[in-house]
N, CA, C and O atoms as a GROMACS GRO file, in nm:
protein
  556
    1MET      N    1  -0.866  -1.997  -3.250
    1MET     CA    2  -0.904  -2.009  -3.110
    1MET      C    3  -0.802  -1.933  -3.024
    1MET      O    4  -0.683  -1.935  -3.053
    2ARG      N    5  -0.848  -1.868  -2.922
    2ARG     CA    6  -0.761  -1.788  -2.836
    2ARG      C    7  -0.674  -1.876  -2.746
    2ARG      O    8  -0.722  -1.973  -2.688
    3ASN      N    9  -0.547  -1.840  -2.736
    3ASN     CA   10  -0.455  -1.905  -2.643
    3ASN      C   11  -0.466  -1.833  -2.510
    3ASN      O   12  -0.450  -1.712  -2.502
    4VAL      N   13  -0.494  -1.909  -2.404
    4VAL     CA   14  -0.519  -1.848  -2.273
    4VAL      C   15  -0.443  -1.923  -2.164
    4VAL      O   16  -0.442  -2.046  -2.158
    5VAL      N   17  -0.380  -1.845  -2.077
    5VAL     CA   18  -0.318  -1.896  -1.956
    5VAL      C   19  -0.399  -1.839  -1.840
    5VAL      O   20  -0.416  -1.717  -1.830
    6VAL      N   21  -0.448  -1.926  -1.753
    6VAL     CA   22  -0.532  -1.882  -1.641
    6VAL      C   23  -0.451  -1.898  -1.512
    6VAL      O   24  -0.401  -2.007  -1.482
    7ASP      N   25  -0.439  -1.791  -1.439
    7ASP     CA   26  -0.362  -1.789  -1.315
    7ASP      C   27  -0.427  -1.877  -1.209
    7ASP      O   28  -0.548  -1.900  -1.211
    8THR      N   29  -0.344  -1.925  -1.117
    8THR     CA   30  -0.391  -2.013  -1.010
    8THR      C   31  -0.504  -1.949  -0.930
    8THR      O   32  -0.599  -2.018  -0.895
    9ASN      N   33  -0.495  -1.820  -0.900
    9ASN     CA   34  -0.599  -1.755  -0.819
    9ASN      C   35  -0.734  -1.760  -0.889
    9ASN      O   36  -0.838  -1.772  -0.823
   10VAL      N   37  -0.734  -1.749  -1.019
   10VAL     CA   38  -0.860  -1.756  -1.095
   10VAL      C   39  -0.913  -1.899  -1.094
   10VAL      O   40  -1.034  -1.920  -1.081
   11LEU      N   41  -0.824  -1.996  -1.108
   11LEU     CA   42  -0.867  -2.136  -1.107
   11LEU      C   43  -0.926  -2.176  -0.971
   11LEU      O   44  -1.026  -2.246  -0.965
   12VAL      N   45  -0.863  -2.130  -0.864
   12VAL     CA   46  -0.916  -2.161  -0.730
   12VAL      C   47  -1.055  -2.102  -0.714
   12VAL      O   48  -1.147  -2.170  -0.668
   13ARG      N   49  -1.072  -1.978  -0.753
   13ARG     CA   50  -1.204  -1.914  -0.740
   13ARG      C   51  -1.305  -1.978  -0.833
   13ARG      O   52  -1.424  -1.980  -0.803
   14ALA      N   53  -1.260  -2.031  -0.946
   14ALA     CA   54  -1.352  -2.101  -1.037
   14ALA      C   55  -1.412  -2.222  -0.968
   14ALA      O   56  -1.532  -2.248  -0.981
   15LEU      N   57  -1.331  -2.295  -0.894
   15LEU     CA   58  -1.383  -2.412  -0.822
   15LEU      C   59  -1.473  -2.371  -0.706
   15LEU      O   60  -1.574  -2.436  -0.680
   16LEU      N   61  -1.436  -2.264  -0.637
   16LEU     CA   62  -1.512  -2.221  -0.519
   16LEU      C   63  -1.645  -2.156  -0.556
   16LEU      O   64  -1.742  -2.165  -0.480
   17ARG      N   65  -1.649  -2.089  -0.672
   17ARG     CA   66  -1.770  -2.015  -0.711
   17ARG      C   67  -1.806  -2.048  -0.856
   17ARG      O   68  -1.774  -1.972  -0.947
   18PRO      N   69  -1.874  -2.160  -0.876
   18PRO     CA   70  -1.907  -2.201  -1.014
   18PRO      C   71  -2.009  -2.112  -1.083
   18PRO      O   72  -2.047  -2.138  -1.197
   19ASP      N   73  -2.054  -2.009  -1.016
   19ASP     CA   74  -2.148  -1.915  -1.079
   19ASP      C   75  -2.080  -1.783  -1.115
   19ASP      O   76  -2.146  -1.691  -1.164
   20GLY      N   77  -1.949  -1.773  -1.091
   20GLY     CA   78  -1.879  -1.647  -1.111
   20GLY      C   79  -1.805  -1.637  -1.243
   20GLY      O   80  -1.804  -1.730  -1.323
   21SER      N   81  -1.744  -1.522  -1.264
   21SER     CA   82  -1.671  -1.496  -1.388
   21SER      C   83  -1.549  -1.586  -1.403
   21SER      O   84  -1.511  -1.620  -1.515
   22ASP      N   85  -1.487  -1.626  -1.292
   22ASP     CA   86  -1.371  -1.714  -1.299
   22ASP      C   87  -1.411  -1.850  -1.359
   22ASP      O   88  -1.341  -1.903  -1.445
   23TRP      N   89  -1.524  -1.903  -1.313
   23TRP     CA   90  -1.573  -2.030  -1.370
   23TRP      C   91  -1.609  -2.012  -1.517
   23TRP      O   92  -1.584  -2.102  -1.598
   24ARG      N   93  -1.666  -1.900  -1.553
   24ARG     CA   94  -1.704  -1.879  -1.694
   24ARG      C   95  -1.581  -1.879  -1.784
   24ARG      O   96  -1.586  -1.930  -1.896
   25VAL      N   97  -1.471  -1.824  -1.736
   25VAL     CA   98  -1.346  -1.829  -1.813
   25VAL      C   99  -1.302  -1.974  -1.828
   25VAL      O  100  -1.271  -2.019  -1.939
   26PHE      N  101  -1.299  -2.048  -1.717
   26PHE     CA  102  -1.256  -2.188  -1.722
   26PHE      C  103  -1.350  -2.272  -1.808
   26PHE      O  104  -1.304  -2.361  -1.881
   27SER      N  105  -1.478  -2.245  -1.802
   27SER     CA  106  -1.574  -2.324  -1.880
   27SER      C  107  -1.553  -2.306  -2.031
   27SER      O  108  -1.589  -2.393  -2.109
   28LEU      N  109  -1.495  -2.194  -2.072
   28LEU     CA  110  -1.463  -2.176  -2.214
   28LEU      C  111  -1.362  -2.280  -2.260
   28LEU      O  112  -1.368  -2.327  -2.373
   29ALA      N  113  -1.270  -2.317  -2.172
   29ALA     CA  114  -1.173  -2.423  -2.204
   29ALA      C  115  -1.242  -2.559  -2.209
   29ALA      O  116  -1.217  -2.638  -2.300
   30ILE      N  117  -1.328  -2.585  -2.112
   30ILE     CA  118  -1.400  -2.712  -2.109
   30ILE      C  119  -1.483  -2.729  -2.235
   30ILE      O  120  -1.492  -2.838  -2.290
   31ASP      N  121  -1.544  -2.620  -2.280
   31ASP     CA  122  -1.629  -2.624  -2.399
   31ASP      C  123  -1.550  -2.618  -2.530
   31ASP      O  124  -1.608  -2.620  -2.638
   32GLY      N  125  -1.417  -2.610  -2.520
   32GLY     CA  126  -1.334  -2.607  -2.640
   32GLY      C  127  -1.336  -2.475  -2.715
   32GLY      O  128  -1.307  -2.471  -2.834
   33LYS      N  129  -1.372  -2.366  -2.645
   33LYS     CA  130  -1.380  -2.235  -2.710
   33LYS      C  131  -1.251  -2.154  -2.699
   33LYS      O  132  -1.232  -2.056  -2.770
   34ILE      N  133  -1.162  -2.196  -2.609
   34ILE     CA  134  -1.030  -2.136  -2.596
   34ILE      C  135  -0.929  -2.249  -2.583
   34ILE      O  136  -0.965  -2.361  -2.548
   35THR      N  137  -0.804  -2.218  -2.611
   35THR     CA  138  -0.696  -2.314  -2.589
   35THR      C  139  -0.628  -2.277  -2.458
   35THR      O  140  -0.564  -2.173  -2.447
   36LEU      N  141  -0.643  -2.364  -2.359
   36LEU     CA  142  -0.589  -2.341  -2.225
   36LEU      C  143  -0.448  -2.398  -2.216
   36LEU      O  144  -0.424  -2.510  -2.261
   37TRP      N  145  -0.357  -2.322  -2.159
   37TRP     CA  146  -0.219  -2.365  -2.141
   37TRP      C  147  -0.184  -2.366  -1.993
   37TRP      O  148  -0.230  -2.279  -1.918
   38TYR      N  149  -0.104  -2.464  -1.950
   38TYR     CA  150  -0.061  -2.475  -1.810
   38TYR      C  151   0.076  -2.541  -1.806
   38TYR      O  152   0.122  -2.597  -1.906
   39SER      N  153   0.140  -2.535  -1.691
   39SER     CA  154   0.264  -2.609  -1.668
   39SER      C  155   0.237  -2.711  -1.558
   39SER      O  156   0.140  -2.700  -1.484
   40HIS      N  157   0.325  -2.810  -1.549
   40HIS     CA  158   0.309  -2.909  -1.442
   40HIS      C  159   0.329  -2.845  -1.305
   40HIS      O  160   0.266  -2.884  -1.207
   41ARG      N  161   0.416  -2.746  -1.300
   41ARG     CA  162   0.438  -2.675  -1.173
   41ARG      C  163   0.312  -2.598  -1.131
   41ARG      O  164   0.281  -2.591  -1.012
   42LEU      N  165   0.240  -2.541  -1.227
   42LEU     CA  166   0.115  -2.471  -1.195
   42LEU      C  167   0.015  -2.568  -1.133
   42LEU      O  168  -0.054  -2.533  -1.038
   43LEU      N  169   0.007  -2.691  -1.187
   43LEU     CA  170  -0.086  -2.790  -1.132
   43LEU      C  171  -0.044  -2.830  -0.991
   43LEU      O  172  -0.129  -2.849  -0.904
   44THR      N  173   0.085  -2.844  -0.968
   44THR     CA  174   0.136  -2.876  -0.834
   44THR      C  175   0.102  -2.764  -0.737
   44THR      O  176   0.058  -2.789  -0.624
   45GLU      N  177   0.122  -2.642  -0.781
   45GLU     CA  178   0.088  -2.524  -0.698
   45GLU      C  179  -0.062  -2.523  -0.667
   45GLU      O  180  -0.102  -2.496  -0.554
   46LEU      N  181  -0.144  -2.551  -0.765
   46LEU     CA  182  -0.288  -2.551  -0.746
   46LEU      C  183  -0.329  -2.657  -0.643
   46LEU      O  184  -0.410  -2.629  -0.555
   47ALA      N  185  -0.273  -2.776  -0.654
   47ALA     CA  186  -0.303  -2.882  -0.557
   47ALA      C  187  -0.263  -2.840  -0.417
   47ALA      O  188  -0.334  -2.869  -0.320
   48ARG      N  189  -0.150  -2.772  -0.404
   48ARG     CA  190  -0.104  -2.724  -0.274
   48ARG      C  191  -0.197  -2.617  -0.218
   48ARG      O  192  -0.229  -2.618  -0.099
   49VAL      N  193  -0.240  -2.525  -0.303
   49VAL     CA  194  -0.329  -2.417  -0.259
   49VAL      C  195  -0.460  -2.473  -0.204
   49VAL      O  196  -0.515  -2.420  -0.108
   50PHE      N  197  -0.510  -2.579  -0.266
   50PHE     CA  198  -0.636  -2.638  -0.219
   50PHE      C  199  -0.626  -2.692  -0.076
   50PHE      O  200  -0.728  -2.717  -0.013
   51THR      N  201  -0.504  -2.710  -0.025
   51THR     CA  202  -0.487  -2.760   0.112
   51THR      C  203  -0.463  -2.648   0.213
   51THR      O  204  -0.446  -2.675   0.332
   52TYR      N  205  -0.462  -2.522   0.169
   52TYR     CA  206  -0.439  -2.410   0.260
   52TYR      C  207  -0.546  -2.407   0.369
   52TYR      O  208  -0.664  -2.431   0.341
   53PRO      N  209  -0.507  -2.377   0.493
   53PRO     CA  210  -0.604  -2.368   0.602
   53PRO      C  211  -0.718  -2.270   0.575
   53PRO      O  212  -0.832  -2.297   0.613
   54ARG      N  213  -0.689  -2.159   0.509
   54ARG     CA  214  -0.796  -2.060   0.486
   54ARG      C  215  -0.903  -2.110   0.388
   54ARG      O  216  -1.010  -2.050   0.378
   55LEU      N  217  -0.875  -2.219   0.318
   55LEU     CA  218  -0.975  -2.276   0.227
   55LEU      C  219  -1.054  -2.390   0.291
   55LEU      O  220  -1.146  -2.444   0.230
   56LYS      N  221  -1.018  -2.426   0.414
   56LYS     CA  222  -1.088  -2.534   0.485
   56LYS      C  223  -1.238  -2.508   0.495
   56LYS      O  224  -1.318  -2.601   0.488
   57LYS      N  225  -1.275  -2.381   0.513
   57LYS     CA  226  -1.417  -2.348   0.530
   57LYS      C  227  -1.500  -2.384   0.406
   57LYS      O  228  -1.622  -2.397   0.415
   58TYR      N  229  -1.433  -2.399   0.291
   58TYR     CA  230  -1.505  -2.435   0.169
   58TYR      C  231  -1.522  -2.585   0.155
   58TYR      O  232  -1.593  -2.632   0.066
   59ASP      N  233  -1.457  -2.660   0.244
   59ASP     CA  234  -1.472  -2.805   0.248
   59ASP      C  235  -1.450  -2.870   0.111
   59ASP      O  236  -1.534  -2.943   0.060
   60ILE      N  237  -1.334  -2.840   0.053
   60ILE     CA  238  -1.299  -2.898  -0.077
   60ILE      C  239  -1.243  -3.037  -0.053
   60ILE      O  240  -1.134  -3.052   0.003
   61ALA      N  241  -1.315  -3.137  -0.095
   61ALA     CA  242  -1.269  -3.274  -0.079
   61ALA      C  243  -1.148  -3.298  -0.170
   61ALA      O  244  -1.137  -3.238  -0.276
   62ASN      N  245  -1.059  -3.387  -0.126
   62ASN     CA  246  -0.943  -3.420  -0.207
   62ASN      C  247  -0.984  -3.468  -0.346
   62ASN      O  248  -0.920  -3.437  -0.446
   63GLU      N  249  -1.094  -3.545  -0.350
   63GLU     CA  250  -1.142  -3.597  -0.478
   63GLU      C  251  -1.190  -3.484  -0.568
   63GLU      O  252  -1.170  -3.488  -0.690
   64THR      N  253  -1.253  -3.384  -0.510
   64THR     CA  254  -1.302  -3.269  -0.588
   64THR      C  255  -1.184  -3.192  -0.647
   64THR      O  256  -1.187  -3.155  -0.765
   65ALA      N  257  -1.082  -3.168  -0.566
   65ALA     CA  258  -0.964  -3.098  -0.615
   65ALA      C  259  -0.895  -3.179  -0.724
   65ALA      O  260  -0.853  -3.123  -0.826
   66ALA      N  261  -0.884  -3.310  -0.704
   66ALA     CA  262  -0.819  -3.395  -0.804
   66ALA      C  263  -0.899  -3.397  -0.934
   66ALA      O  264  -0.840  -3.393  -1.043
   67THR      N  265  -1.030  -3.403  -0.924
   67THR     CA  266  -1.114  -3.401  -1.044
   67THR      C  267  -1.100  -3.269  -1.118
   67THR      O  268  -1.096  -3.266  -1.240
   68PHE      N  269  -1.094  -3.161  -1.044
   68PHE     CA  270  -1.078  -3.029  -1.105
   68PHE      C  271  -0.945  -3.021  -1.182
   68PHE      O  272  -0.941  -2.971  -1.294
   69ILE      N  273  -0.838  -3.070  -1.121
   69ILE     CA  274  -0.708  -3.071  -1.188
   69ILE      C  275  -0.712  -3.160  -1.311
   69ILE      O  276  -0.652  -3.127  -1.414
   70GLU      N  277  -0.781  -3.273  -1.302
   70GLU     CA  278  -0.797  -3.360  -1.420
   70GLU      C  279  -0.873  -3.288  -1.531
   70GLU      O  280  -0.845  -3.309  -1.649
   71MET      N  281  -0.968  -3.204  -1.495
   71MET     CA  282  -1.041  -3.125  -1.595
   71MET      C  283  -0.947  -3.027  -1.666
   71MET      O  284  -0.958  -3.006  -1.787
   72ILE      N  285  -0.856  -2.969  -1.591
   72ILE     CA  286  -0.758  -2.877  -1.651
   72ILE      C  287  -0.671  -2.954  -1.751
   72ILE      O  288  -0.648  -2.908  -1.862
   73ILE      N  289  -0.624  -3.070  -1.709
   73ILE     CA  290  -0.539  -3.152  -1.797
   73ILE      C  291  -0.615  -3.193  -1.923
   73ILE      O  292  -0.561  -3.187  -2.033
   74ALA      N  293  -0.741  -3.234  -1.906
   74ALA     CA  294  -0.821  -3.278  -2.020
   74ALA      C  295  -0.857  -3.163  -2.114
   74ALA      O  296  -0.874  -3.183  -2.234
   75SER      N  297  -0.868  -3.043  -2.059
   75SER     CA  298  -0.913  -2.927  -2.137
   75SER      C  299  -0.798  -2.843  -2.192
   75SER      O  300  -0.820  -2.755  -2.274
   76GLY      N  301  -0.677  -2.870  -2.146
   76GLY     CA  302  -0.566  -2.781  -2.181
   76GLY      C  303  -0.446  -2.852  -2.236
   76GLY      O  304  -0.449  -2.971  -2.269
   77ASN      N  305  -0.339  -2.776  -2.247
   77ASN     CA  306  -0.212  -2.824  -2.302
   77ASN      C  307  -0.099  -2.786  -2.207
   77ASN      O  308  -0.090  -2.673  -2.161
   78ALA      N  309  -0.014  -2.883  -2.179
   78ALA     CA  310   0.102  -2.857  -2.093
   78ALA      C  311   0.215  -2.797  -2.176
   78ALA      O  312   0.232  -2.831  -2.293
   79ILE      N  313   0.289  -2.708  -2.115
   79ILE     CA  314   0.404  -2.645  -2.181
   79ILE      C  315   0.507  -2.610  -2.074
   79ILE      O  316   0.472  -2.578  -1.960
   80ALA      N  317   0.633  -2.617  -2.112
   80ALA     CA  318   0.740  -2.575  -2.021
   80ALA      C  319   0.751  -2.423  -2.026
   80ALA      O  320   0.766  -2.366  -2.135
   81PRO      N  321   0.744  -2.356  -1.912
   81PRO     CA  322   0.749  -2.209  -1.912
   81PRO      C  323   0.888  -2.157  -1.948
   81PRO      O  324   0.989  -2.224  -1.926
   82ARG      N  325   0.891  -2.037  -2.003
   82ARG     CA  326   1.017  -1.967  -2.025
   82ARG      C  327   1.060  -1.904  -1.893
   82ARG      O  328   0.976  -1.861  -1.814
   83LEU      N  329   1.187  -1.899  -1.872
   83LEU     CA  330   1.238  -1.832  -1.752
   83LEU      C  331   1.223  -1.682  -1.770
   83LEU      O  332   1.256  -1.626  -1.875
   84THR      N  333   1.173  -1.618  -1.667
   84THR     CA  334   1.153  -1.473  -1.673
   84THR      C  335   1.164  -1.414  -1.533
   84THR      O  336   1.147  -1.483  -1.433
   85THR      N  337   1.192  -1.286  -1.529
   85THR     CA  338   1.194  -1.212  -1.402
   85THR      C  339   1.114  -1.083  -1.418
   85THR      O  340   1.146  -0.981  -1.356
   86LEU      N  341   1.011  -1.088  -1.501
   86LEU     CA  342   0.932  -0.968  -1.528
   86LEU      C  343   0.849  -0.920  -1.410
   86LEU      O  344   0.826  -0.800  -1.394
   87CYS      N  345   0.805  -1.012  -1.326
   87CYS     CA  346   0.713  -0.976  -1.218
   87CYS      C  347   0.790  -0.942  -1.091
   87CYS      O  348   0.893  -1.002  -1.062
   88ARG      N  349   0.739  -0.846  -1.017
   88ARG     CA  350   0.805  -0.806  -0.892
   88ARG      C  351   0.794  -0.916  -0.786
   88ARG      O  352   0.877  -0.921  -0.694
   89ASP      N  353   0.694  -1.004  -0.797
   89ASP     CA  354   0.682  -1.120  -0.708
   89ASP      C  355   0.738  -1.241  -0.781
   89ASP      O  356   0.679  -1.288  -0.878
   90PRO      N  357   0.852  -1.293  -0.736
   90PRO     CA  358   0.915  -1.405  -0.807
   90PRO      C  359   0.824  -1.527  -0.824
   90PRO      O  360   0.838  -1.602  -0.921
   91ASP      N  361   0.731  -1.548  -0.730
   91ASP     CA  362   0.640  -1.661  -0.740
   91ASP      C  363   0.548  -1.650  -0.861
   91ASP      O  364   0.498  -1.751  -0.911
   92ASP      N  365   0.525  -1.530  -0.908
   92ASP     CA  366   0.435  -1.509  -1.022
   92ASP      C  367   0.504  -1.524  -1.157
   92ASP      O  368   0.438  -1.523  -1.261
   93ASN      N  369   0.634  -1.538  -1.157
   93ASN     CA  370   0.706  -1.551  -1.283
   93ASN      C  371   0.673  -1.681  -1.356
   93ASN      O  372   0.686  -1.687  -1.478
   94GLU      N  373   0.631  -1.783  -1.284
   94GLU     CA  374   0.593  -1.910  -1.347
   94GLU      C  375   0.477  -1.889  -1.445
   94GLU      O  376   0.484  -1.933  -1.559
   95ILE      N  377   0.372  -1.823  -1.400
   95ILE     CA  378   0.254  -1.805  -1.485
   95ILE      C  379   0.287  -1.715  -1.604
   95ILE      O  380   0.238  -1.736  -1.715
   96ILE      N  381   0.370  -1.615  -1.581
   96ILE     CA  382   0.412  -1.528  -1.691
   96ILE      C  383   0.499  -1.607  -1.788
   96ILE      O  384   0.489  -1.590  -1.910
   97GLY      N  385   0.584  -1.694  -1.735
   97GLY     CA  386   0.669  -1.778  -1.819
   97GLY      C  387   0.590  -1.873  -1.907
   97GLY      O  388   0.630  -1.901  -2.020
   98ILE      N  389   0.477  -1.923  -1.856
   98ILE     CA  390   0.390  -2.009  -1.937
   98ILE      C  391   0.338  -1.928  -2.056
   98ILE      O  392   0.343  -1.973  -2.170
   99ALA      N  393   0.287  -1.810  -2.026
   99ALA     CA  394   0.231  -1.726  -2.132
   99ALA      C  395   0.338  -1.689  -2.235
   99ALA      O  396   0.310  -1.688  -2.355
  100LEU      N  397   0.458  -1.658  -2.190
  100LEU     CA  398   0.566  -1.623  -2.282
  100LEU      C  399   0.606  -1.741  -2.369
  100LEU      O  400   0.644  -1.724  -2.485
  101ALA      N  401   0.599  -1.862  -2.313
  101ALA     CA  402   0.632  -1.982  -2.390
  101ALA      C  403   0.531  -2.005  -2.502
  101ALA      O  404   0.567  -2.056  -2.609
  102VAL      N  405   0.406  -1.969  -2.479
  102VAL     CA  406   0.301  -1.985  -2.580
  102VAL      C  407   0.310  -1.875  -2.684
  102VAL      O  408   0.281  -1.898  -2.802
  103ALA      N  409   0.351  -1.756  -2.642
  103ALA     CA  410   0.356  -1.640  -2.732
  103ALA      C  411   0.452  -1.665  -2.848
  103ALA      O  412   0.549  -1.740  -2.836
  104GLY      N  413   0.423  -1.601  -2.956
  104GLY     CA  414   0.511  -1.614  -3.071
  104GLY      C  415   0.438  -1.596  -3.202
  104GLY      O  416   0.495  -1.544  -3.298
  105GLY      N  417   0.315  -1.636  -3.207
  105GLY     CA  418   0.238  -1.620  -3.329
  105GLY      C  419   0.104  -1.557  -3.299
  105GLY      O  420   0.086  -1.436  -3.312
  106ASP      N  421   0.012  -1.641  -3.260
  106ASP     CA  422  -0.121  -1.594  -3.226
  106ASP      C  423  -0.119  -1.520  -3.093
  106ASP      O  424  -0.030  -1.542  -3.011
  107PRO      N  425  -0.217  -1.433  -3.071
  107PRO     CA  426  -0.224  -1.361  -2.943
  107PRO      C  427  -0.238  -1.458  -2.825
  107PRO      O  428  -0.297  -1.565  -2.837
  108VAL      N  429  -0.182  -1.418  -2.714
  108VAL     CA  430  -0.191  -1.496  -2.590
  108VAL      C  431  -0.249  -1.406  -2.483
  108VAL      O  432  -0.210  -1.290  -2.470
  109TYR      N  433  -0.343  -1.461  -2.407
  109TYR     CA  434  -0.407  -1.387  -2.298
  109TYR      C  435  -0.372  -1.453  -2.166
  109TYR      O  436  -0.384  -1.575  -2.152
  110LEU      N  437  -0.328  -1.373  -2.072
  110LEU     CA  438  -0.303  -1.419  -1.936
  110LEU      C  439  -0.414  -1.360  -1.850
  110LEU      O  440  -0.426  -1.239  -1.836
  111VAL      N  441  -0.496  -1.449  -1.793
  111VAL     CA  442  -0.611  -1.406  -1.713
  111VAL      C  443  -0.574  -1.422  -1.566
  111VAL      O  444  -0.544  -1.533  -1.520
  112SER      N  445  -0.577  -1.312  -1.493
  112SER     CA  446  -0.533  -1.312  -1.354
  112SER      C  447  -0.608  -1.208  -1.273
  112SER      O  448  -0.661  -1.110  -1.327
  113ALA      N  449  -0.612  -1.231  -1.142
  113ALA     CA  450  -0.664  -1.131  -1.049
  113ALA      C  451  -0.554  -1.090  -0.950
  113ALA      O  452  -0.580  -1.021  -0.852
  114ASP      N  453  -0.432  -1.134  -0.977
  114ASP     CA  454  -0.318  -1.106  -0.890
  114ASP      C  455  -0.268  -0.963  -0.914
  114ASP      O  456  -0.238  -0.925  -1.028
  115LYS      N  457  -0.261  -0.885  -0.808
  115LYS     CA  458  -0.222  -0.744  -0.820
  115LYS      C  459  -0.083  -0.727  -0.881
  115LYS      O  460  -0.061  -0.636  -0.961
  116ASP      N  461   0.011  -0.814  -0.843
  116ASP     CA  462   0.146  -0.803  -0.896
  116ASP      C  463   0.149  -0.828  -1.047
  116ASP      O  464   0.221  -0.761  -1.121
  117ILE      N  465   0.072  -0.924  -1.091
  117ILE     CA  466   0.066  -0.953  -1.235
  117ILE      C  467  -0.009  -0.842  -1.308
  117ILE      O  468   0.030  -0.802  -1.417
  118LEU      N  469  -0.115  -0.793  -1.248
  118LEU     CA  470  -0.195  -0.689  -1.313
  118LEU      C  471  -0.119  -0.556  -1.326
  118LEU      O  472  -0.156  -0.472  -1.407
  119THR      N  473  -0.012  -0.538  -1.248
  119THR     CA  474   0.069  -0.417  -1.267
  119THR      C  475   0.138  -0.418  -1.403
  119THR      O  476   0.181  -0.314  -1.453
  120LEU      N  477   0.149  -0.536  -1.462
  120LEU     CA  478   0.208  -0.550  -1.596
  120LEU      C  479   0.102  -0.540  -1.704
  120LEU      O  480   0.130  -0.563  -1.822
  121ARG      N  481  -0.020  -0.507  -1.665
  121ARG     CA  482  -0.135  -0.504  -1.755
  121ARG      C  483  -0.102  -0.442  -1.889
  121ARG      O  484  -0.022  -0.348  -1.901
  122GLY      N  485  -0.165  -0.496  -1.988
  122GLY     CA  486  -0.142  -0.452  -2.124
  122GLY      C  487  -0.077  -0.564  -2.202
  122GLY      O  488  -0.100  -0.681  -2.174
  123ASN      N  489   0.004  -0.528  -2.298
  123ASN     CA  490   0.070  -0.627  -2.382
  123ASN      C  491   0.217  -0.635  -2.344
  123ASN      O  492   0.292  -0.538  -2.361
  124VAL      N  493   0.258  -0.750  -2.294
  124VAL     CA  494   0.396  -0.773  -2.252
  124VAL      C  495   0.454  -0.885  -2.338
  124VAL      O  496   0.419  -1.001  -2.320
  125HIS      N  497   0.541  -0.850  -2.429
  125HIS     CA  498   0.606  -0.949  -2.516
  125HIS      C  499   0.505  -1.041  -2.584
  125HIS      O  500   0.525  -1.162  -2.592
  126GLY      N  501   0.397  -0.984  -2.634
  126GLY     CA  502   0.296  -1.061  -2.705
  126GLY      C  503   0.189  -1.123  -2.617
  126GLY      O  504   0.105  -1.198  -2.666
  127VAL      N  505   0.192  -1.092  -2.488
  127VAL     CA  506   0.093  -1.145  -2.393
  127VAL      C  507   0.006  -1.031  -2.343
  127VAL      O  508   0.057  -0.931  -2.292
  128THR      N  509  -0.124  -1.045  -2.359
  128THR     CA  510  -0.218  -0.946  -2.308
  128THR      C  511  -0.268  -0.992  -2.172
  128THR      O  512  -0.323  -1.102  -2.160
  129ILE      N  513  -0.249  -0.911  -2.070
  129ILE     CA  514  -0.287  -0.945  -1.933
  129ILE      C  515  -0.420  -0.879  -1.900
  129ILE      O  516  -0.435  -0.757  -1.912
  130LEU      N  517  -0.516  -0.961  -1.860
  130LEU     CA  518  -0.652  -0.914  -1.832
  130LEU      C  519  -0.707  -0.978  -1.707
  130LEU      O  520  -0.663  -1.086  -1.666
  131THR      N  521  -0.805  -0.913  -1.645
  131THR     CA  522  -0.882  -0.975  -1.538
  131THR      C  523  -0.982  -1.071  -1.603
  131THR      O  524  -1.005  -1.064  -1.724
  132PRO      N  525  -1.043  -1.161  -1.525
  132PRO     CA  526  -1.145  -1.248  -1.582
  132PRO      C  527  -1.259  -1.170  -1.648
  132PRO      O  528  -1.306  -1.207  -1.756
  133GLN      N  529  -1.303  -1.064  -1.583
  133GLN     CA  530  -1.413  -0.985  -1.637
  133GLN      C  531  -1.375  -0.921  -1.771
  133GLN      O  532  -1.455  -0.919  -1.864
  134GLU      N  533  -1.254  -0.869  -1.779
  134GLU     CA  534  -1.207  -0.808  -1.904
  134GLU      C  535  -1.198  -0.911  -2.015
  134GLU      O  536  -1.235  -0.884  -2.130
  135PHE      N  537  -1.149  -1.030  -1.982
  135PHE     CA  538  -1.136  -1.134  -2.083
  135PHE      C  539  -1.274  -1.177  -2.135
  135PHE      O  540  -1.291  -1.197  -2.255
  136LEU      N  541  -1.370  -1.189  -2.045
  136LEU     CA  542  -1.504  -1.231  -2.086
  136LEU      C  543  -1.568  -1.130  -2.181
  136LEU      O  544  -1.648  -1.168  -2.266
  137LYS      N  545  -1.533  -1.004  -2.168
  137LYS     CA  546  -1.587  -0.903  -2.260
  137LYS      C  547  -1.536  -0.924  -2.402
  137LYS      O  548  -1.601  -0.881  -2.498
  138LEU      N  549  -1.422  -0.990  -2.417
  138LEU     CA  550  -1.368  -1.020  -2.550
  138LEU      C  551  -1.442  -1.134  -2.618
  138LEU      O  552  -1.448  -1.142  -2.740
  139SER      N  553  -1.498  -1.222  -2.536
  139SER     CA  554  -1.559  -1.345  -2.590
  139SER      C  555  -1.694  -1.320  -2.653
  139SER      O  556  -1.757  -1.414  -2.702
   0.00000   0.00000   0.00000
């Protein structure tokens, strides 16, 4: 089974657009077709993002956000990220650190739509960085 780390931006869009490619990536974890990895800090960040003013127009209820995070926990595995400074945006090093912590044996995929992370596209220390659409083509 593929080891996958899904960036916060993809998870947010998965909740906002359940008919899009972001949701299809997340649904692979729900269906047990991929092994999803996350950190506790990523979940905290996700909960914070759901409260951003620019997301108010989507009317995400607190219960909906909490249920979504519970789905991540139920579908995935928590791991402590490795410290890294690979990304030019220091805030993005957390997600890269999660992927690096998982890397070591089987391939690891980091699925993101973040421009700073995508500049590292390709294979970085055993982690393949892809957009959601690119990852779905592998499945």
